[in-house]
C-alpha positions in Angstrom: 73.3 -40.4 34.2 73.4 -43.6 32.0 72.7 -43.8 28.1 69.2 -45.7 28.5 67.9 -42.8 31.3 69.3 -40.0 29.3 67.4 -41.3 26.0 63.3 -41.9 28.2 64.4 -37.9 29.4 64.8 -36.8 26.0 61.8 -38.7 24.7 59.1 -37.4 27.2 61.2 -34.1 26.6 60.3 -34.4 22.9 56.7 -35.1 24.0 56.3 -32.5 26.1 57.6 -30.1 23.8 55.0 -31.2 21.2 51.7 -31.3 23.2 52.4 -27.3 24.4 53.1 -26.3 20.7 49.5 -28.2 20.2 48.1 -26.2 23.0 49.0 -23.1 21.1 46.3 -23.4 19.2 44.3 -20.3 19.7 41.0 -21.6 18.5 40.7 -24.5 21.3 39.5 -25.7 22.5 36.8 -26.2 20.6 36.2 -29.7 19.8 32.6 -29.8 21.0 29.4 -27.6 19.3 28.5 -25.8 22.6 32.6 -24.8 22.5 32.4 -23.2 19.0 34.3 -20.9 18.1 32.8 -17.0 16.9 34.1 -16.0 13.4 31.4 -13.1 13.2 34.1 -10.9 13.5 37.0 -11.9 11.5 35.1 -14.6 9.6 38.1 -16.7 9.1 40.5 -19.5 11.8 43.8 -21.0 11.2 43.7 -24.1 12.9 45.4 -27.6 13.3 43.3 -31.3 13.7 45.2 -32.7 16.7 45.3 -35.5 18.0 43.8 -38.1 16.1 40.6 -37.3 15.8 40.0 -34.0 16.7 36.8 -31.8 15.2 36.6 -27.9 15.5 33.7 -26.4 15.7 32.7 -22.8 14.9 29.6 -20.3 15.1 28.7 -17.6 12.9 25.7 -14.8 13.5 24.2 -13.9 10.5 21.5 -11.5 9.9 19.7 -11.6 7.1 18.4 -14.7 4.1 21.7 -15.5 2.5 24.1 -17.8 0.9 26.7 -19.2 3.6 29.9 -20.3 2.0 33.0 -22.8 4.0 36.1 -22.7 2.7 38.2 -25.2 3.9 42.0 -24.9 2.2 45.6 -24.9 3.1 44.7 -28.5 4.5 47.7 -30.9 5.3 48.6 -33.5 2.5 47.3 -36.2 4.4 44.1 -35.5 5.8 40.9 -35.9 4.0 38.5 -33.0 5.3 34.9 -32.3 6.0 33.2 -29.7 6.9 29.4 -30.4 9.3 26.7 -28.0 9.0 24.1 -27.4 12.2 21.5 -25.2 12.5 20.2 -22.6 14.9 19.4 -25.3 16.9 22.6 -27.6 16.7 20.7 -29.8 14.6 22.4 -31.4 12.0 21.7 -30.2 8.7 24.5 -31.4 5.5 28.2 -31.9 4.9 31.0 -32.0 2.3 33.7 -33.6 2.2 36.7 -33.7 0.1 37.4 -36.2 -3.3 41.3 -36.7 -2.5 43.4 -36.5 0.9 44.7 -32.7 0.6 42.4 -31.1 -1.4 40.1 -28.5 -0.3 36.4 -28.1 0.6 33.5 -25.8 -0.3 30.3 -26.2 1.6 27.3 -23.4 0.1 24.1 -23.3 1.7 20.6 -21.0 2.2 20.0 -18.9 4.7 16.4 -19.0 5.3 16.6 -17.2 8.8 18.5 -14.9 10.8 20.7 -16.8 13.7 23.3 -18.4 15.0 24.9 -21.6 12.5 27.5 -23.9 13.4 29.8 -25.4 11.4 32.2 -28.6 11.9 36.1 -29.2 10.4 37.2 -33.2 10.6 39.7 -35.6 9.0 37.8 -38.6 7.0 41.1 -40.7 7.8 41.4 -40.1 11.5 44.5 -38.0 11.0 46.1 -35.9 13.5 48.5 -32.6 11.9 51.2 -30.9 13.0 51.0 -28.2 10.1 47.5 -25.9 10.4 44.2 -25.8 7.8 42.6 -22.2 7.0 38.6 -21.8 7.0 37.0 -18.8 5.2 33.0 -17.9 6.1 31.9 -15.4 3.5 28.2 -14.9 3.6 26.1 -13.0 0.6 22.8 -11.2 1.7 20.3 -12.3 -0.5 17.0 -10.1 0.7 13.0 -10.6 -0.6 11.7 -7.8 1.3 8.1 -9.7 1.1 7.4 -12.6 3.8 4.9 -13.9 1.3 6.2 -17.8 1.4 2.7 -18.4 2.4 -0.7 -17.7 0.3 -2.2 -16.3 2.9 0.7 -13.5 3.4 0.5 -13.0 -0.9 1.8 -9.5 -1.8 -0.9 -7.6 -3.4 -0.1 -6.4 -7.1 -1.7 -3.9 -9.0 -2.5 -4.7 -13.0 0.3 -3.8 -15.3 2.6 -3.3 -11.8 6.1 -5.6 -12.2 7.8 -6.5 -10.0 10.9 -8.0 -9.0 11.7 -10.8 -6.0 13.9 -13.7 -5.9 13.1 -17.6 -5.2 15.5 -18.1 -2.2 16.2 -20.3 -0.6 15.9 -23.5 -2.1 12.1 -24.8 -2.7 10.8 -20.8 -2.0 7.4 -19.9 -3.3 6.0 -16.5 -3.5 3.1 -15.6 -4.2 0.7 -12.5 -4.7 -2.8 -11.6 -5.0 -4.8 -9.1 -7.3 -8.2 -8.0 -7.2 -10.3 -7.9 -10.5 -13.5 -6.1 -10.6 -15.4 -7.4 -13.1 -14.9 -10.5 -15.9 -11.5 -10.4 -18.2 -9.0 -12.0 -19.1 -6.3 -11.8 -17.2 -2.5 -12.1 -18.2 0.4 -13.5 -16.0 3.7 -13.0 -17.3 7.3 -14.5 -15.9 10.5 -13.4 -17.2 14.1 -12.5 -16.6 14.1 -15.6 -15.1 17.8 -16.5 -12.9 20.4 -18.3 -14.2 23.0 -20.4 -12.0 26.2 -22.3 -12.9 24.3 -25.3 -11.5 21.2 -24.6 -13.5 18.3 -22.2 -14.2 15.0 -21.1 -13.1 12.0 -23.3 -14.6 9.0 -21.5 -14.1 5.6 -22.3 -12.4 2.5 -19.8 -12.1 0.1 -21.5 -10.6 -3.5 -19.8 -10.2 -5.7 -19.8 -7.5 -9.3 -18.4 -6.4 -11.2 -16.3 -4.4 -10.9 -19.1 -1.5 -8.0 -20.3 -2.3 -8.5 -23.0 -4.1 -6.2 -24.0 -6.4 -7.5 -23.5 -10.6 -4.9 -23.9 -13.5 -1.1 -23.2 -13.9 1.7 -23.2 -16.2 4.9 -24.6 -16.6 8.0 -23.5 -18.2 8.8 -25.9 -21.4 12.8 -25.8 -20.5 15.2 -24.2 -18.0 15.4 -20.4 -18.0 12.3 -19.4 -20.5 9.1 -17.3 -20.1 6.2 -18.6 -18.8 2.9 -16.4 -19.5 -0.4 -18.0 -18.1 -3.9 -16.8 -19.9 -7.6 -17.6 -18.3 -10.3 -16.1 -18.7 -12.4 -14.9 -15.8 -15.7 -15.2 -15.1 -16.5 -13.8 -11.8 -14.7 -10.7 -9.7 -12.6 -10.9 -6.6 -9.8 -11.7 -5.5 -7.3 -14.1 -7.2 -4.3 -15.1 -6.5 -0.7 -16.8 -8.5 2.1 -18.4 -6.8 5.7 -17.9 -8.6 8.0 -21.2 -8.1 10.1 -23.3 -9.9 10.5 -26.8 -10.7 13.8 -27.0 -10.7 13.8 -26.4 -6.3 17.2 -24.1 -6.9 17.7 -20.6 -5.2 19.1 -17.8 -7.0 20.8 -14.1 -6.0 19.1 -12.6 -8.6 15.9 -11.5 -9.6 13.1 -12.3 -11.7 10.1 -10.3 -13.0 6.9 -10.8 -12.8 3.6 -9.5 -14.0 0.2 -9.2 -14.3 -2.7 -7.5 -16.5 -5.9 -7.5 -16.6 -8.2 -6.9 -19.9 -11.9 -6.4 -18.8 -14.4 -8.0 -21.2 -17.5 -7.1 -19.4 -21.4 -8.6 -20.8 -23.8 -6.5 -19.3 -26.1 -9.2 -19.2 -26.4 -12.1 -16.4 -28.1 -14.6 -19.4 -25.8 -17.8 -19.0 -29.0 -19.3 -18.0 -32.7 -19.6 -20.5 -34.1 -18.7 -16.9 -32.3 -15.1 -16.8 -32.9 -15.5 -20.7 -32.6 -11.4 -22.1 -35.4 -9.9 -23.7 -35.2 -8.3 -26.9 -37.3 -7.1 -29.3 -38.0 -8.1 -33.1 -35.5 -6.2 -35.2 -33.3 -5.1 -32.4 -29.2 -5.5 -33.3 -28.4 -7.3 -29.7 -24.1 -7.2 -29.7 -23.2 -9.6 -27.2 -19.6 -11.7 -25.7 -19.2 -14.7 -25.6 -16.4 -15.0 -22.4 -15.9 -16.7 -20.8 -15.0 -20.0 -22.7 -18.1 -22.4 -22.5 -20.2 -19.5 -22.1 -23.6 -19.7 -23.7 -25.9 -16.2 -23.9 -30.0 -16.9 -23.7 -32.8 -14.2 -24.8 -36.7 -14.6 -25.4 -38.6 -12.6 -27.3 -42.6 -12.4 -27.5 -44.0 -13.7 -30.5 -47.5 -12.0 -30.7 -48.8 -14.2 -33.8 -47.9 -17.3 -36.0 -45.6 -16.9 -39.3 -41.8 -17.3 -40.0 -39.8 -16.8 -38.2 -36.0 -15.8 -38.2 -32.5 -15.2 -36.5 -29.5 -14.3 -37.9 -25.8 -14.6 -35.8 -23.3 -11.9 -37.5 -20.2 -10.1 -36.8 -18.9 -13.6 -35.1 -15.4 -12.9 -33.8 -12.0 -13.5 -35.0 -8.7 -14.2 -34.4 -5.6 -15.2 -35.6 -5.3 -18.5 -32.7 -9.6 -19.4 -33.4 -12.9 -18.2 -34.9 -15.7 -18.3 -33.5 -17.5 -21.4 -34.8 -21.3 -20.0 -34.0 -24.5 -21.9 -32.8 -27.8 -20.8 -32.8 -30.8 -23.2 -30.4 -33.6 -22.7 -30.6 -36.4 -23.2 -27.2 -40.2 -23.2 -26.8 -42.4 -21.5 -24.2 -41.5 -23.6 -21.6 -38.0 -24.3 -21.7 -38.2 -27.0 -24.4 -35.6 -27.4 -27.3 -37.4 -27.0 -31.0 -33.7 -27.0 -33.5 -30.9 -25.5 -34.2 -28.5 -24.2 -36.2 -24.8 -24.8 -36.5 -22.0 -22.6 -38.7 -20.7 -24.8 -41.5 -17.3 -22.8 -40.6 -15.5 -20.6 -37.9 -15.8 -17.3 -38.6 -19.1 -17.7 -40.5 -22.3 -16.1 -39.8 -25.4 -18.2 -38.7 -29.4 -18.0 -40.0 -32.4 -20.1 -38.4 -35.4 -20.1 -40.1 -39.0 -21.4 -38.3 -42.9 -22.1 -38.2 -44.0 -20.3 -35.3 -47.1 -21.8 -34.7 -49.0 -20.4 -31.4 -48.1 -16.8 -30.2 -46.1 -16.8 -26.8 -42.5 -16.0 -25.4 -39.7 -18.3 -27.1 -35.7 -18.3 -26.3 -32.2 -18.8 -28.6 -29.3 -20.0 -27.1 -26.3 -18.6 -28.8 -23.5 -20.3 -28.2 -19.3 -21.7 -29.9 -18.8 -25.2 -31.3 -14.9 -24.2 -30.4 -15.8 -23.6 -26.7 -13.2 -20.4 -27.1 -13.5 -17.1 -25.6 -13.8 -13.2 -26.9 -12.8 -10.5 -25.8 -14.8 -8.8 -29.1 -18.8 -9.1 -29.8 -21.1 -10.7 -32.4 -24.4 -9.4 -33.8 -27.6 -11.2 -33.3 -30.9 -10.2 -34.5 -34.9 -11.6 -34.8 -37.1 -10.4 -37.5 
């Protein structure tokens, strides 16, 4: 055999031997998503990028919500790795690339629904390599037992009942509903909010009415802070609360949510002049200014002309604010006549007026500070 012929033969033997060696990759053929290698059992694989432009696909079955992580390591020195992630319907979702050739890659994703998920491993340098990379998959279940991601699926809670729940996956909002059987003060608190390496939860509490109408909200000032929302409830019924994260994160530790309720029951529906409560001369009347902006109306029959005196005493005081009382006086046709205001918050109020004719007269009691109070005032007419 001539030297030139021998050289050609040896070249083809080397090529065939190399190709045969690459086909020893136990995971091939997996260069299409439909031929993805199942890693749901072993959770790891060692494979090679061969030939140039090769992409290796893998699939895993996830049984619950949780955090799925793919780690690419032991990559050949010239390979610049990429991991692509696909959903249950083979739709592309996201990817993570190596910063430099030879470096590892870690891709972490939140899984919101059980099912099959897919990973693809490729080389941004478009090379082929005779040594294997390693791919390791891991999964951490994060199971929030309540399917309350929509207001219509809100979880019922009782006053003073503590709830521990997850903000998961990213963008999750948890809804709760509570039945309040009277007027009063509702206080919703969010505490022990989770923290992560990437950042801490910046909590938000939204409040909705019985028709699922948005009412108000309270946000944390800083990530990791507690949140407390306090609001006056004027009418009984169902109310809804939404808990979310302004940072749009997801966390594998729970927050703590608590709703408490303090009834404040003013038995007289007298916040309109037409519903004014009938009182007698000399009677000591007790009432609440509740909710904020409330005005209580009273009516009295005067049977003869003469001087009349109305007094507002024991006005509520608190460390945050005190009531600054006002007494308005109306005639028998609901016509406004005069008023008297307290000089300072917490002061009593005394209104004096001469009555020229017998008949019904009306008084309105309000707070110039526009507050609400869980303590009663005293009102009397002489």
